[in-house]
C-alpha positions as CSV (number, residue, x, y, z in Angstrom):
1,M,13.9,21.2,-6.0
2,R,14.3,18.0,-8.1
3,A,11.3,15.8,-8.7
4,A,10.3,12.9,-10.9
5,V,7.4,13.9,-13.1
6,F,4.9,11.8,-15.1
7,H,3.9,13.2,-18.5
8,R,2.1,10.4,-20.4
9,P,1.7,6.6,-20.5
10,G,4.5,4.9,-22.3
11,E,7.0,7.6,-21.4
12,R,9.5,7.4,-18.6
13,L,9.3,9.6,-15.6
14,A,11.4,12.8,-16.1
15,I,13.7,14.3,-13.5
16,E,12.9,18.0,-13.5
17,D,13.4,21.1,-11.4
18,R,10.2,22.2,-9.6
19,Q,9.3,25.0,-7.3
20,R,9.7,23.9,-3.7
21,P,6.3,23.8,-1.9
22,I,5.4,26.5,0.7
23,A,3.6,25.7,3.9
24,E,0.3,27.6,3.8
25,P,-1.7,27.9,7.1
26,G,-2.5,24.4,8.3
27,D,0.2,22.8,6.1
28,L,3.6,21.2,6.7
29,V,6.5,20.9,4.3
30,L,8.7,17.9,4.7
31,K,12.2,17.2,3.4
32,V,11.6,13.7,2.1
33,A,13.9,11.1,3.6
34,Y,12.4,8.1,2.0
35,V,9.4,7.4,-0.3
36,G,8.3,4.0,-1.5
37,I,7.4,3.0,-5.1
38,C,3.8,1.7,-4.9
39,G,2.1,-0.6,-7.3
40,S,-0.7,1.9,-7.5
41,D,1.8,4.4,-8.9
42,L,2.7,1.9,-11.7
43,H,-0.9,1.2,-12.5
44,A,-1.8,4.9,-12.5
45,T,0.7,5.7,-15.2
46,E,-0.6,3.1,-17.6
47,K,-3.4,3.6,-20.1
48,S,-6.7,3.1,-18.5
49,L,-10.3,4.4,-18.0
50,F,-8.9,6.7,-15.3
51,P,-5.9,8.5,-16.7
52,L,-3.4,10.3,-14.5
53,D,-2.9,14.0,-15.0
54,A,0.1,15.0,-17.1
55,G,2.6,16.7,-14.9
56,T,1.9,14.7,-11.8
57,V,4.6,14.1,-9.2
58,L,3.8,10.7,-7.7
59,G,4.7,9.3,-4.3
60,H,2.4,8.8,-1.3
61,E,4.4,6.5,1.0
62,F,6.8,8.9,2.6
63,A,8.7,9.9,5.8
64,G,10.8,13.0,6.4
65,E,11.7,16.0,8.5
66,I,9.6,19.1,8.8
67,V,11.4,22.2,7.3
68,E,8.4,24.6,7.4
69,S,5.3,24.6,9.5
70,G,2.0,26.4,9.1
71,D,0.6,24.7,12.2
72,P,1.6,25.8,15.8
73,D,1.5,22.1,16.9
74,W,4.4,21.2,14.6
75,K,8.0,22.6,14.6
76,P,10.8,22.4,12.0
77,G,13.1,19.5,12.8
78,E,10.4,17.2,13.9
79,R,10.1,13.9,12.0
80,A,6.8,12.9,10.5
81,I,4.9,10.6,8.1
82,G,1.8,11.6,6.3
83,I,-1.6,10.0,5.7
84,P,-1.5,11.1,2.0
85,L,-4.9,12.8,1.8
86,Q,-5.8,16.3,0.8
87,P,-9.4,17.2,1.9
88,C,-11.6,19.1,-0.5
89,S,-12.0,22.9,-0.4
90,D,-15.0,22.6,1.9
91,C,-13.0,20.7,4.5
92,R,-9.6,22.2,4.0
93,Q,-9.8,24.5,7.0
94,M,-10.6,21.5,9.2
95,G,-7.7,19.5,7.7
96,T,-9.8,16.4,7.5
97,C,-13.1,15.1,6.0
98,R,-16.0,16.6,7.9
99,D,-18.1,13.4,7.2
100,G,-15.3,11.1,8.5
101,L,-15.0,9.3,5.2
102,G,-11.2,9.8,4.8
103,I,-9.9,8.1,1.7
104,L,-13.4,7.0,0.7
105,C,-14.6,10.6,0.2
106,P,-15.1,11.1,-3.6
107,R,-14.0,14.8,-3.2
108,N,-10.8,13.8,-1.4
109,R,-7.5,14.0,-3.3
110,I,-4.7,11.6,-2.7
111,V,-1.3,13.1,-2.4
112,G,0.8,12.1,-5.5
113,M,-2.2,11.1,-7.6
114,S,-3.0,14.3,-9.4
115,A,-1.0,17.3,-10.7
116,S,-2.7,19.6,-8.2
117,V,-1.4,17.6,-5.2
118,P,2.2,16.8,-5.8
119,G,3.7,13.8,-4.1
120,A,7.0,12.8,-2.6
121,Y,9.0,11.6,-5.6
122,A,10.8,14.8,-4.9
123,E,13.1,16.5,-2.4
124,Y,10.2,18.1,-0.6
125,V,6.5,17.4,-0.2
126,R,3.6,19.4,1.4
127,L,0.7,17.9,3.3
128,P,-2.0,19.0,5.7
129,A,-0.8,19.0,9.3
130,K,-3.9,17.2,10.4
131,Q,-2.8,14.3,8.2
132,A,0.7,14.0,9.8
133,L,1.8,11.7,12.5
134,R,5.0,12.0,14.6
135,V,7.7,9.3,14.1
136,P,8.7,7.9,17.5
137,D,12.3,8.7,18.5
138,D,13.4,5.0,18.4
139,L,12.1,4.4,14.9
140,G,14.1,5.1,11.8
141,L,12.7,7.1,8.9
142,R,13.5,4.3,6.5
143,E,11.2,1.9,8.5
144,A,8.7,4.7,9.1
145,A,8.2,5.1,5.3
146,L,6.7,1.6,5.3
147,T,3.8,2.8,7.5
148,E,1.5,3.5,4.5
149,P,1.7,0.1,2.8
150,L,1.6,-1.7,6.1
151,A,-1.5,0.2,7.0
152,V,-3.1,-1.1,3.8
153,G,-2.5,-4.6,5.1
154,A,-3.7,-3.9,8.6
155,H,-6.9,-2.3,7.2
156,A,-7.6,-5.3,5.0
157,V,-7.2,-7.8,7.9
158,L,-9.4,-5.7,10.1
159,L,-12.1,-5.7,7.4
160,A,-12.1,-9.5,7.3
161,G,-13.4,-9.7,10.9
162,S,-12.0,-12.1,13.4
163,I,-9.6,-14.6,11.9
164,V,-8.4,-16.2,15.1
165,G,-7.9,-19.9,14.3
166,A,-8.8,-19.5,10.6
167,R,-7.2,-21.0,7.6
168,V,-6.0,-17.9,5.6
169,L,-4.9,-17.7,1.9
170,V,-3.1,-14.6,0.6
171,I,-2.8,-14.3,-3.2
172,G,0.4,-12.4,-4.1
173,A,3.6,-11.7,-2.1
174,G,4.2,-8.2,-3.2
175,P,4.5,-5.5,-0.5
176,I,0.7,-5.5,0.2
177,G,0.5,-9.3,0.2
178,L,3.5,-9.4,2.7
179,A,1.7,-6.8,4.8
180,V,-1.5,-8.8,4.9
181,S,0.4,-12.0,5.7
182,A,2.1,-10.3,8.6
183,F,-1.1,-8.9,10.1
184,A,-3.0,-12.1,9.5
185,Q,-0.5,-14.0,11.6
186,F,-0.5,-11.2,14.2
187,A,-4.4,-11.4,14.3
188,G,-4.3,-15.1,15.2
189,A,-4.7,-17.0,11.9
190,R,-4.0,-20.7,12.4
191,Q,-2.4,-21.0,8.9
192,V,-1.3,-18.4,6.5
193,G,-0.8,-19.7,3.0
194,V,0.8,-17.4,0.4
195,S,0.4,-18.0,-3.3
196,E,3.2,-16.3,-5.4
197,I,4.7,-17.2,-8.7
198,D,8.1,-15.6,-8.1
199,P,10.4,-17.8,-6.0
200,T,12.2,-14.9,-4.3
201,R,9.0,-13.2,-3.3
202,R,7.6,-16.6,-2.2
203,Q,10.5,-17.2,0.2
204,R,10.3,-13.6,1.5
205,A,6.8,-14.3,2.6
206,V,8.1,-16.7,5.3
207,H,9.6,-13.8,7.1
208,A,6.3,-12.0,6.9
209,G,4.3,-14.7,8.6
210,A,3.5,-17.3,5.9
211,T,3.3,-20.9,7.1
212,V,2.5,-22.5,3.7
213,L,4.1,-21.5,0.4
214,L,2.2,-22.2,-2.9
215,D,3.4,-21.9,-6.5
216,P,0.5,-21.1,-8.8
217,G,2.7,-21.8,-11.8
218,S,3.2,-25.5,-10.9
219,E,0.2,-26.5,-8.8
220,E,-3.5,-25.9,-8.3
221,I,-3.6,-23.6,-5.3
222,G,-6.9,-24.7,-3.9
223,A,-6.0,-28.4,-3.8
224,A,-2.4,-27.7,-2.6
225,F,-3.6,-25.4,0.1
226,A,-6.2,-27.9,1.4
227,A,-3.7,-30.7,1.3
228,A,-1.2,-28.7,3.3
229,V,-3.5,-27.4,6.1
230,G,-6.4,-29.9,6.1
231,G,-9.1,-27.9,4.5
232,P,-10.0,-25.1,2.0
233,P,-9.2,-21.4,2.9
234,E,-11.8,-19.8,5.2
235,V,-10.5,-16.3,4.6
236,I,-8.8,-15.2,1.3
237,F,-7.1,-11.9,0.6
238,E,-6.6,-11.1,-3.1
239,C,-3.6,-8.9,-3.3
240,V,-2.7,-8.8,-7.0
241,G,-5.5,-7.2,-8.8
242,A,-5.3,-9.3,-12.1
243,P,-8.5,-10.2,-14.1
244,G,-9.7,-13.7,-13.2
245,L,-8.3,-13.8,-9.7
246,L,-11.6,-12.9,-7.9
247,G,-13.2,-15.9,-9.7
248,T,-10.3,-18.1,-8.6
249,C,-10.8,-17.0,-5.0
250,M,-14.5,-17.9,-5.2
251,D,-13.7,-21.3,-6.6
252,V,-11.2,-22.3,-3.9
253,A,-12.9,-20.7,-0.9
254,A,-14.6,-22.8,1.8
255,I,-18.3,-22.8,2.3
256,H,-19.2,-19.5,4.2
257,G,-15.7,-18.3,3.2
258,R,-14.8,-14.6,3.3
259,I,-12.9,-12.9,0.5
260,V,-11.3,-9.5,0.9
261,V,-10.3,-7.8,-2.4
262,V,-7.2,-5.7,-1.8
263,G,-5.5,-5.7,-5.2
264,V,-6.7,-3.0,-7.6
265,N,-7.9,-4.5,-10.9
266,R,-8.3,-1.6,-13.3
267,H,-10.1,-3.6,-15.9
268,E,-13.5,-5.3,-16.2
269,D,-13.7,-8.8,-14.8
270,T,-16.2,-11.7,-14.9
271,V,-17.3,-13.9,-12.0
272,L,-20.0,-16.7,-11.8
273,P,-22.4,-15.5,-9.1
274,R,-23.8,-19.1,-8.7
275,I,-20.5,-20.2,-7.1
276,G,-20.8,-17.5,-4.5
277,I,-24.5,-18.3,-3.9
278,R,-23.9,-22.0,-3.4
279,K,-21.2,-21.3,-0.8
280,E,-22.8,-18.2,0.7
281,L,-19.6,-16.4,0.3
282,S,-18.9,-12.9,1.6
283,I,-16.9,-10.6,-0.6
284,R,-15.6,-7.3,0.7
285,F,-13.5,-4.7,-1.1
286,A,-10.8,-2.8,0.8
287,L,-9.5,0.7,0.0
288,G,-6.6,2.2,1.8
289,Y,-6.8,2.8,5.5
290,T,-7.9,5.0,8.4
291,P,-5.8,7.2,10.7
292,E,-6.3,4.5,13.3
293,D,-4.6,2.0,11.0
294,F,-1.6,4.3,10.7
295,A,-1.3,4.7,14.5
296,L,-1.6,0.9,15.0
297,V,1.2,0.3,12.5
298,L,3.5,2.8,14.0
299,D,3.0,1.2,17.4
300,L,3.6,-2.3,16.3
301,V,6.6,-1.5,14.2
302,T,8.2,0.7,16.9
303,T,7.7,-2.1,19.5
304,R,9.1,-4.6,17.0
305,R,5.9,-6.7,17.0
306,I,5.8,-6.3,13.2
307,D,9.3,-6.5,11.6
308,P,9.6,-4.3,8.4
309,A,12.9,-5.7,7.5
310,A,11.4,-8.3,5.1
311,F,9.6,-5.6,3.1
312,I,12.6,-3.5,1.9
313,S,14.5,-4.9,-1.1
314,G,16.4,-1.8,-2.2
315,V,17.1,1.9,-1.8
316,I,17.8,4.1,-4.9
317,G,18.2,7.8,-5.7
318,L,16.0,10.0,-7.8
319,D,18.3,9.6,-10.9
320,E,17.8,5.8,-10.7
321,L,14.0,6.1,-10.4
322,P,12.9,6.3,-14.1
323,E,14.7,3.1,-15.0
324,M,13.6,1.2,-11.9
325,F,10.0,2.4,-12.3
326,E,9.9,0.7,-15.7
327,R,11.6,-2.4,-14.5
328,L,9.0,-2.9,-11.8
329,R,6.2,-3.0,-14.4
330,R,7.5,-6.4,-15.4
331,P,7.5,-9.5,-13.2
332,N,10.3,-9.1,-10.6
333,P,11.5,-10.4,-7.3
334,H,11.4,-7.0,-5.4
335,A,9.4,-6.2,-2.3
336,K,9.5,-2.5,-1.5
337,I,11.9,-0.2,-3.3
338,L,12.5,3.0,-1.4
339,I,13.7,6.3,-2.9
340,D,16.2,8.5,-1.1
341,P,16.0,11.9,-2.9
342,S,19.2,13.1,-1.3
343,R,21.3,10.4,-3.1
């Protein structure tokens, strides 16, 4: 099969022939219909304190059709998405973490984030059957492939606690910022302000639930947000992951404000604890999702209560991936780019 393979930072992904995976007992093999390019993939292939294995096939946001099943509950031809987790050897027979830690388990491996667990930047991908969910008949695989990033947004909003009637600020209008905005509005926020430097992304946020648009390149977002909605943000979601943004969130948050850190900053950062103390701020860090988040997203997307249309800005083939992958490292107007390996 054809797959896009990472070898080293600074080098483009290489399209190579790889052995097609085989479904061992308890596994499924999917023919990949669509797989999304995630910001985590971009970050993982950069130089950092946590280097990615050479030879890794990335891709953890995928949907497809089963071509081989090692589980009696699943049959070839069924459509599925995957929670991209591979339990450790102690839990492999169960198919899920015995401690219920899911993505938080330090022994868990994320599909597409190591050479030993190849991802879906390929024609086929293997995953544990216990980590698969059926795609409803009236939901397209293109939309189903957005379940993973949407689940990140749902999980972050749930971690914030009740936001009914709250003034909410979302930093960043990439795919995760858009997902958070959509679920914040769905969860009852009174106002959802989105701060985004790119004008195309900023306008896209309106379709994902934003009621106030802020340009951090031309205005001080704290003052602009307060002027627009009548007060400082009571709940802030940091969805970029750049150094300095957590400090900015603390500066602009209301007294007793809540901050949920969703963006992955892979570098050291500095904050002034005194600011948090004087406001009695609550800061919580979000990682990934739970199976319940995936099920919630599938239900809301299938019943059209969350519209995924605003999240897709392009579909490419595998041969186009190496160039697009590098382009996405730079500031860009895209939301979610999907890969169709059959193209």
